[in-house]
Structures are given as structure tokens and as C-alpha cells.
KOLPA-224693 format. One record per residue (C-alpha): x, y, z; residue in one letter. Coordinates in steps of 0.1 Angstrom, whole numbers, always signed. Example, Ala and Ser with C-alpha at 12.3 -4.5 7.8 and 13.67 -1.06 7.14 Angstrom:
<rs>
R|c1|c2|c3|aa
R|+123|-45|+78|A;
R|+137|-11|+71|S;
</rs>
This chain:
<rs>
R|c1|c2|c3|aa
R|+507|-505|-688|M;
R|+486|-494|-690|K;
R|+387|-374|-456|L;
R|+377|-345|-452|K;
R|+372|-356|-415|K;
R|+396|-378|-396|F;
R|+386|-414|-395|I;
R|+394|-432|-362|P;
R|+425|-455|-365|A;
R|+405|-486|-357|V;
R|+380|-479|-385|L;
R|+407|-471|-409|L;
R|+425|-504|-402|T;
R|+393|-524|-406|C;
R|+385|-506|-439|L;
R|+420|-512|-452|C;
R|+419|-549|-443|L;
R|+385|-552|-460|S;
R|+398|-535|-492|V;
R|+429|-558|-493|Y;
R|+409|-589|-485|A;
R|+382|-584|-512|Q;
R|+403|-574|-541|K;
R|+417|-598|-568|D;
R|+454|-589|-567|W;
R|+465|-612|-595|T;
R|+463|-587|-624|P;
R|+483|-561|-605|L;
R|+508|-587|-594|A;
R|+513|-599|-630|K;
R|+519|-563|-641|E;
R|+544|-557|-613|I;
R|+563|-589|-621|V;
R|+564|-581|-658|E;
R|+574|-545|-653|N;
R|+602|-556|-630|A;
R|+615|-578|-657|G;
R|+618|-609|-635|I;
R|+635|-638|-653|Q;
R|+639|-675|-645|P;
R|+666|-682|-620|G;
R|+667|-646|-606|E;
R|+667|-640|-569|V;
R|+638|-618|-559|V;
R|+630|-602|-526|V;
R|+595|-588|-519|V;
R|+595|-564|-490|N;
R|+561|-555|-474|A;
R|+542|-544|-443|G;
R|+513|-557|-424|Q;
R|+486|-541|-445|H;
R|+495|-555|-479|N;
R|+498|-593|-473|I;
R|+474|-603|-501|P;
R|+493|-583|-527|L;
R|+526|-597|-513|L;
R|+512|-632|-517|E;
R|+501|-626|-553|A;
R|+535|-611|-563|I;
R|+554|-640|-547|V;
R|+532|-666|-565|M;
R|+536|-647|-599|E;
R|+573|-644|-594|S;
R|+577|-681|-586|N;
R|+557|-690|-617|M;
R|+583|-670|-637|K;
R|+609|-694|-623|G;
R|+625|-670|-598|A;
R|+637|-678|-563|F;
R|+614|-655|-543|T;
R|+620|-645|-507|N;
R|+599|-624|-483|V;
R|+610|-595|-460|F;
R|+581|-585|-437|F;
R|+575|-559|-410|T;
R|+547|-545|-389|T;
R|+538|-511|-377|D;
R|+546|-521|-341|E;
R|+581|-533|-351|I;
R|+587|-500|-369|E;
R|+573|-480|-340|R;
R|+596|-497|-315|S;
R|+626|-490|-338|Q;
R|+617|-454|-339|A;
R|+610|-450|-302|H;
R|+623|-478|-280|D;
R|+656|-493|-293|V;
R|+686|-479|-275|H;
R|+702|-451|-293|Y;
R|+736|-468|-294|Q;
R|+721|-497|-313|H;
R|+706|-473|-339|L;
R|+741|-460|-345|L;
R|+755|-494|-354|A;
R|+760|-497|-392|T;
R|+742|-527|-408|P;
R|+772|-537|-430|S;
R|+758|-572|-435|F;
R|+732|-559|-459|F;
R|+759|-550|-485|A;
R|+767|-587|-487|E;
R|+731|-599|-488|W;
R|+722|-575|-517|V;
R|+750|-589|-538|K;
R|+729|-620|-542|N;
R|+696|-602|-550|I;
R|+686|-595|-586|D;
R|+653|-578|-580|V;
R|+639|-560|-549|W;
R|+602|-553|-550|I;
R|+593|-528|-523|G;
R|+557|-525|-512|L;
R|+548|-498|-485|S;
R|+561|-512|-452|T;
R|+542|-489|-428|V;
R|+504|-487|-427|E;
R|+502|-456|-405|N;
R|+534|-436|-407|P;
R|+519|-406|-389|Q;
R|+514|-425|-356|I;
R|+548|-441|-359|I;
R|+569|-411|-369|L;
R|+551|-379|-358|K;
R|+565|-378|-323|D;
R|+598|-396|-328|A;
R|+629|-377|-316|L;
R|+648|-362|-345|E;
R|+681|-374|-331|V;
R|+668|-410|-335|R;
R|+656|-403|-370|M;
R|+691|-390|-379|V;
R|+707|-422|-366|A;
R|+683|-443|-386|L;
R|+690|-423|-417|R;
R|+727|-427|-412|Q;
R|+722|-465|-409|G;
R|+699|-464|-440|G;
R|+727|-448|-460|Q;
R|+746|-480|-457|K;
R|+717|-498|-472|L;
R|+717|-474|-501|Y;
R|+754|-477|-505|D;
R|+749|-515|-508|G;
R|+723|-510|-536|F;
R|+745|-486|-554|N;
R|+774|-511|-556|K;
R|+756|-541|-570|V;
R|+734|-551|-599|K;
R|+701|-553|-580|C;
R|+670|-537|-597|R;
R|+644|-521|-575|V;
R|+607|-518|-582|Y;
R|+587|-497|-558|S;
R|+549|-501|-555|V;
R|+526|-477|-535|N;
R|+491|-490|-536|Y;
R|+468|-465|-519|P;
R|+456|-469|-483|T;
R|+428|-452|-463|P;
R|+455|-437|-440|Q;
R|+472|-420|-470|E;
R|+438|-408|-482|A;
R|+431|-393|-448|A;
R|+465|-375|-448|L;
R|+457|-362|-483|A;
R|+423|-349|-471|K;
R|+405|-371|-496|M;
R|+378|-397|-494|E;
R|+393|-431|-499|F;
R|+373|-443|-530|P;
R|+384|-411|-549|A;
R|+420|-414|-537|Y;
R|+422|-451|-546|E;
R|+407|-445|-581|K;
R|+431|-416|-588|M;
R|+461|-436|-578|T;
R|+450|-468|-597|V;
R|+443|-446|-627|D;
R|+479|-433|-625|A;
R|+492|-469|-622|M;
R|+472|-480|-652|E;
R|+478|-449|-673|A;
R|+489|-451|-709|D;
R|+526|-445|-703|Y;
R|+535|-441|-740|T;
R|+528|-403|-742|P;
R|+544|-399|-707|I;
R|+576|-416|-718|V;
R|+577|-395|-750|V;
R|+576|-363|-729|K;
R|+601|-378|-704|A;
R|+626|-387|-731|Q;
R|+623|-352|-747|A;
R|+628|-337|-713|L;
R|+658|-359|-706|K;
R|+674|-350|-739|N;
R|+670|-313|-731|L;
R|+684|-317|-696|L;
R|+713|-338|-709|K;
R|+724|-310|-733|A;
R|+716|-281|-710|S;
R|+738|-255|-696|K;
R|+713|-236|-674|S;
R|+679|-243|-658|I;
R|+657|-216|-643|K;
R|+628|-222|-620|V;
R|+604|-194|-611|T;
R|+570|-191|-595|S;
R|+544|-164|-588|P;
R|+551|-169|-551|D;
R|+586|-155|-555|G;
R|+609|-184|-564|T;
R|+637|-175|-588|S;
R|+664|-201|-589|L;
R|+691|-209|-615|T;
R|+710|-241|-615|L;
R|+729|-266|-637|S;
R|+728|-304|-640|C;
R|+756|-307|-666|A;
R|+771|-341|-667|G;
R|+748|-357|-642|R;
R|+728|-389|-646|S;
R|+691|-383|-654|I;
R|+664|-406|-641|Y;
R|+635|-413|-664|L;
R|+605|-428|-646|G;
R|+586|-450|-671|D;
R|+574|-477|-647|G;
R|+596|-504|-661|I;
R|+630|-519|-653|T;
R|+646|-549|-668|S;
R|+677|-571|-667|K;
R|+692|-548|-694|A;
R|+694|-521|-666|D;
R|+714|-543|-643|S;
R|+749|-531|-655|P;
R|+740|-495|-647|N;
R|+762|-481|-620|K;
R|+736|-461|-600|L;
R|+705|-475|-584|L;
R|+685|-447|-598|S;
R|+692|-461|-632|E;
R|+680|-496|-622|R;
R|+647|-486|-605|M;
R|+611|-479|-614|A;
R|+579|-474|-595|S;
R|+542|-477|-598|L;
R|+527|-452|-602|P;
R|+555|-435|-621|D;
R|+560|-407|-646|G;
R|+587|-382|-639|R;
R|+622|-370|-647|V;
R|+647|-361|-621|S;
R|+683|-352|-620|V;
R|+709|-343|-594|T;
R|+722|-308|-599|G;
R|+757|-295|-597|I;
R|+755|-288|-559|E;
R|+772|-254|-560|T;
R|+755|-242|-591|S;
R|+722|-232|-575|A;
R|+716|-195|-568|N;
R|+686|-174|-561|G;
R|+656|-176|-539|K;
R|+630|-203|-531|V;
R|+595|-196|-517|V;
R|+572|-225|-509|V;
R|+537|-216|-497|P;
R|+528|-249|-481|R;
R|+545|-282|-471|D;
R|+544|-306|-442|K;
R|+569|-312|-413|C;
R|+562|-344|-394|R;
R|+527|-345|-409|Y;
R|+519|-310|-397|Q;
R|+515|-280|-420|P;
R|+544|-257|-425|I;
R|+537|-225|-444|T;
R|+555|-197|-462|D;
R|+589|-213|-463|I;
R|+615|-189|-477|R;
R|+653|-190|-481|F;
R|+681|-177|-503|D;
R|+704|-201|-521|V;
R|+740|-190|-526|M;
R|+765|-213|-542|G;
R|+740|-241|-536|G;
R|+737|-235|-498|K;
R|+704|-227|-481|M;
R|+707|-194|-462|M;
R|+684|-170|-443|N;
R|+658|-197|-438|I;
R|+624|-186|-426|K;
R|+589|-201|-422|A;
R|+555|-191|-407|A;
R|+533|-219|-393|D;
R|+554|-250|-384|G;
R|+587|-232|-383|K;
R|+597|-248|-349|E;
R|+596|-282|-365|C;
R|+615|-271|-395|F;
R|+642|-253|-375|E;
R|+646|-284|-353|K;
R|+653|-305|-384|L;
R|+678|-280|-397|L;
R|+696|-278|-364|T;
R|+698|-315|-355|E;
R|+708|-328|-389|N;
R|+745|-327|-397|A;
R|+761|-314|-428|G;
R|+755|-285|-452|D;
R|+720|-279|-465|K;
R|+731|-279|-501|M;
R|+711|-280|-533|F;
R|+707|-316|-545|S;
R|+684|-319|-575|G;
R|+652|-312|-594|I;
R|+623|-334|-603|S;
R|+594|-327|-628|I;
R|+563|-348|-627|G;
R|+545|-360|-659|L;
R|+516|-383|-649|N;
R|+483|-365|-657|P;
R|+462|-389|-636|A;
R|+476|-376|-603|L;
R|+459|-343|-591|I;
R|+476|-323|-563|P;
R|+458|-304|-535|N;
R|+470|-284|-505|D;
R|+477|-316|-485|D;
R|+487|-339|-514|Y;
R|+515|-332|-538|R;
R|+525|-364|-555|P;
R|+560|-366|-569|L;
R|+548|-378|-603|C;
R|+518|-354|-608|A;
R|+520|-337|-642|A;
R|+536|-303|-638|G;
R|+547|-305|-602|I;
R|+583|-295|-596|V;
R|+603|-306|-566|Y;
R|+635|-288|-556|L;
R|+656|-309|-533|S;
R|+683|-301|-508|F;
R|+705|-324|-487|G;
R|+718|-359|-492|N;
R|+718|-371|-529|N;
R|+743|-399|-529|Q;
R|+717|-425|-539|L;
R|+713|-406|-572|E;
R|+751|-401|-577|G;
R|+754|-367|-561|G;
R|+781|-354|-537|K;
R|+761|-343|-507|N;
R|+766|-365|-476|T;
R|+744|-345|-452|S;
R|+720|-363|-429|S;
R|+695|-336|-439|F;
R|+672|-343|-469|S;
R|+641|-323|-480|W;
R|+623|-319|-512|S;
R|+602|-288|-516|F;
R|+570|-291|-537|P;
R|+560|-264|-562|M;
R|+526|-267|-579|T;
R|+527|-235|-600|N;
R|+563|-233|-611|A;
R|+577|-223|-645|T;
R|+608|-242|-657|V;
R|+631|-231|-685|E;
R|+659|-252|-699|I;
R|+684|-230|-718|D;
R|+655|-206|-723|G;
R|+630|-232|-735|K;
R|+599|-233|-713|V;
R|+590|-269|-705|V;
R|+566|-262|-675|V;
R|+544|-231|-674|K;
R|+526|-222|-642|D;
R|+524|-258|-631|G;
R|+515|-272|-665|K;
R|+537|-293|-688|V;
R|+539|-275|-721|V;
R|+561|-299|-741|M;
</rs>
């Protein structure tokens, strides 16, 4: 397996449609179908949004040629906007229990990005509505965790994402495609070595020049190794996180023992509802976030903390390994080599114990990570 200036929405849409219309999607579709391990007779769902119909079509055709029974789930930005803003709140609270029955009959779920312009849809949505949607979404996750379904997530770059990353689209597209087509062999070698260290570990320490100093443990927890591939052999695994892959990929993540985290976290820059939030600081005692402060964007962050139910407990850590992805101040991809994410809040999907409606992963681009004293990331660089 191998904008610096904001572009008007109409122009972005036209550009995106042009990109998707002109490209030959067959090679990528073949790669996705192969990496998802689709077999004859399997039931496959391809879930997509309005902006990636050509890729959707190519995947469905390749899946059918494998002998699978392929179905399409489709949405649009306007449908998603209405769900976030217009549907009566009492309906958002209704639990979609039917999905647990549906997913019992699905072998492979291929998820393309479903929203073309998430900033317009979600930026001004009321947090209380987002909480209700997340609570309903938890039922979907529970359904996936209880069955054999494998999940393959694909995030092909769009001009809207490039704009949010403050990058010109051609450069952003090339970087992401390079990450998709990277030689995953050395990535997987590092990932496996990291997984082995984590599996045997007693203590993990994360520090940064900004002031982070956090100790934690992941003893006994399942470890996710992102190698871009899933197969039928993964189906018996209990957790969805052990039956999923993505493109691009290249990371290792693990839920921590929720009460094991102690210390201080300092994050110079992140985003809250697509707006900058700076100088986030908080203490962690027995896994719980305490004395939370922020500079720019603190009102947005405080609102999320207040309106989401449940303790804001430590949930896990992720280390990126894909060298093709290059972070900047506005773009911190989960799989970028050397990037570390410290997560707090709900982690049930990964087999953790937190049930909070709150969920946040804090990016660190210059962290140092030690596993039982062995340095595996140094100042944002993988040193294994």
C-alpha cells in the first residue's frame, strides 16, 4: 500500500466537484476494497456524503466485482445541517436502537466523509443538541462493538479541509494522498514495536517544553495498531477498535487506566468549534481534569465542559507514525509521525470505562514520551 486566504463556499464547492469529477477513482477504490478484506458473499455498506459520489460509485462497483452484496448509505450537508439545527430536541433524544439489529447483518462498513463543509453545519449548533446527538451516536457505537462488522474509514482530502488547515488545496491533497500511498512496512514495524512496549508497560510519562508532565498507565488495555488494513480474520475481535482501519493510517493508540493519570497538561493551541483556543492548562488528579484554564477561546471550551454530562476523566493516548503528514498551527493530523494526542472523556468505543458525553483529544506536536523509562518520542520526533 503503498489557503492562506478563505475561499468563498461556492468556489470551494465548484472546485471540489471538479476534482472529484476529473479523477480516475478506480485505483483507490481497488486499494480500499482490498485493504478492507472484502470477500464473496459478504454484506458491505458504503456510507458517503454529497461530495464523494464518484469515489462511492467506484468502491461499490469494485466491491460488487468481489462478489459482495453492496449497499449505499448516503447523506447531504443540508440533511446534516437540519439534524444539527432544526429537528426537535425531543426527537434527538430518541435512541436509534434499530441500528443494533441492522449492523448484525453487515460484514464491512466503509465510511467516506459524510459532510463536505462541517464548519458551516456545526460551528453555531447549540451544544445541548450536540450532546443529544452524541448520546444517540453512542447507541450506534454500542451496536458496532457487539457484532462482527469491520470498519474501514477513508478521508480523501477536500478543498474545505485544506482551507481549515490554512493550506493550498494542491499541496494539502498531495500530502494526504502521499500518506495514503506511503510504504506502510516501516510504519507497521515501528507500530508493532511500540505496541509490544505498551503491552508490557507499567508506566508512561508524557512531557513537553510547554509544561506538560503527565504519568499514566495502560496495563491490561487493548492496543490499537493502525496499519491501514483489516480482514475477515479480525471479525472475531470483541472491540470495534480491533476490527477497524483507515486511510491514511499509521498510529498506535490505547485507552489508559482512567484513574492512573496524574500531573499537568499544557496545550499551546487547539480548536473549539473551528475557532482557535490557546494556552489550555489543567491539572490531572486521579485521572480527573481539574483547575481548567484557557486564553483565547476559553468561553467555547468552558461551555463544552459545563453542558456535557459526566466526569472529564482521562481516556487514552495516541502516537502518530506516518511521516507523510506534516502538522502546522491549524492542522494536527492524528497519524502524523511524532504527534501525541492525550484524550479525556468517553472511551467506550475503545473498551474503556468512561461514559461521559464529553470527549476531547488534545494535540501535542513537541511532546516526549517515555515507556518504562525508554524514550519512544523525543520533542515530537519518533526515535524508535
